C-alpha positions as CSV (number, residue, x, y, z in Angstrom):
1,M,7.1,3.0,15.8
2,R,8.7,3.6,12.2
3,L,8.5,2.4,8.7
4,I,11.6,0.3,7.9
5,G,10.5,-1.4,4.4
6,W,8.0,-2.7,2.2
7,A,6.9,-6.4,1.7
8,N,4.0,-8.1,0.1
9,W,0.5,-7.8,1.5
10,H,0.1,-11.5,1.9
11,D,3.4,-12.0,3.6
12,P,2.8,-14.2,6.4
13,N,6.1,-13.1,8.1
14,Y,4.5,-9.9,9.3
15,A,1.2,-9.4,11.5
16,E,-1.4,-7.0,10.2
17,S,-1.3,-3.7,12.0
18,V,-4.5,-3.4,13.9
19,E,-3.8,-1.8,17.4
20,N,-1.5,0.7,15.7
21,K,-3.4,1.2,12.5
22,E,-4.1,5.0,12.7
23,L,-0.2,5.5,13.6
24,A,0.8,3.0,10.8
25,I,-1.5,5.1,8.3
26,E,0.1,8.5,9.2
27,L,3.7,7.0,9.0
28,T,2.9,5.7,5.8
29,I,1.6,8.7,4.3
30,E,4.5,10.8,5.8
31,Y,7.0,8.5,4.2
32,M,5.3,8.2,1.0
33,K,5.2,11.9,0.7
34,E,8.9,12.3,1.6
35,M,10.1,9.6,-0.9
36,G,7.5,10.7,-3.8
37,L,5.9,7.4,-3.8
38,K,2.3,7.0,-5.1
39,F,0.8,3.7,-6.6
40,T,-2.7,2.1,-6.3
41,G,-4.9,0.0,-4.0
42,T,-4.5,-2.5,-6.5
43,Y,-0.7,-2.6,-6.1
44,H,-0.7,-2.3,-2.4
45,Q,-2.6,-5.7,-2.3
46,G,-1.2,-7.4,-5.3
47,G,2.4,-5.9,-5.9
48,Q,5.4,-7.5,-4.7
49,Y,6.3,-4.8,-2.3
50,G,3.1,-3.0,-1.7
51,A,2.6,-3.1,2.0
52,P,4.7,-1.0,4.4
53,V,6.4,-2.6,7.0
54,F,7.2,-1.3,10.6
55,D,9.8,-2.0,13.2
56,N,7.5,-3.9,15.3
57,D,7.2,-6.6,12.8
58,E,3.9,-5.2,11.7
59,K,2.6,-4.6,8.2
60,L,-0.1,-2.0,7.0
61,C,-3.0,-3.8,4.9
62,L,-5.7,-1.9,3.8
63,S,-8.4,-2.4,1.4
64,Q,-8.2,-1.0,-2.1
65,R,-10.7,1.6,-1.1
66,G,-8.8,2.1,2.1
67,W,-5.3,2.6,0.2
68,G,-7.2,4.9,-2.3
69,E,-8.3,7.2,0.8
70,L,-4.6,7.0,2.0
71,M,-3.3,8.1,-1.3
72,V,-5.8,11.4,-1.1
73,Y,-3.6,12.4,1.7
74,V,-0.4,11.4,-0.1
75,M,-1.1,13.5,-2.9
76,D,-3.0,16.5,-1.1
77,L,-6.2,16.0,-3.0
78,D,-9.6,17.3,-1.9
79,V,-10.4,15.2,1.0
80,F,-14.0,16.5,0.9
81,D,-14.4,15.2,-2.7
82,F,-16.2,12.0,-2.0
83,F,-15.1,10.1,-5.3
84,T,-11.4,11.4,-5.1
85,Y,-10.2,8.1,-3.2
86,L,-12.0,5.9,-5.9
87,V,-9.3,6.9,-8.4
88,W,-6.5,5.7,-6.6
89,A,-8.3,2.7,-5.3
90,W,-7.9,0.7,-8.6
91,F,-6.4,3.1,-11.2
92,T,-4.0,6.2,-11.5
93,P,-5.6,9.3,-12.7
94,H,-4.9,10.0,-16.3
95,G,-1.3,11.2,-16.9
96,E,-0.2,10.1,-13.6
97,E,2.6,7.1,-13.1
98,Q,2.9,4.9,-10.3
99,I,6.4,5.6,-8.2
100,F,7.1,2.3,-6.3
101,P,9.5,1.8,-3.1
102,D,13.1,1.6,-4.3
103,E,14.4,-2.1,-4.0
104,S,17.0,-1.3,-1.3
105,V,13.9,-0.8,1.0
106,C,11.9,-3.7,0.0
107,I,11.8,-6.9,1.9
108,F,11.5,-10.2,0.1
109,N,10.4,-13.5,1.7
110,E,9.7,-16.8,0.2
111,F,6.2,-18.0,1.0
112,P,3.7,-20.1,-1.1
113,P,1.9,-17.5,-3.7
114,V,-1.2,-16.4,-3.0
115,P,-3.6,-16.9,-6.3
116,D,-5.2,-13.6,-7.1
117,F,-8.7,-13.4,-8.1
118,F,-8.2,-12.8,-11.9
119,T,-5.8,-15.8,-12.5
120,K,-8.3,-18.1,-10.1
121,F,-11.3,-17.5,-12.2
122,A,-9.7,-16.9,-15.8
123,A,-11.1,-19.3,-18.3
């Protein structure tokens, strides 16, 4: 299995990686380190290209906290600091900028938009 691109977390064209989740996480960490990518769990779930896609037509879908934990390994942060993952779950640490996948490896598929929580409940 190898990471071949990035798609939307809600894209129905790819199954959620369940059986291969640990391998998918390892491959994602390796790829993100190699490419210098770093972004929040908020982008992972809500951004246009936040979910890694693999050559078995599966995508990695994590919770925002789960993505924050993945970023601890990408950024080589202290894995024993209980709160480190919370920073990358929703926000970037002070002074850090998010770096997203290059458009050349992004997979765009047309599908009905999924309303996000904030627009759904906005006054």
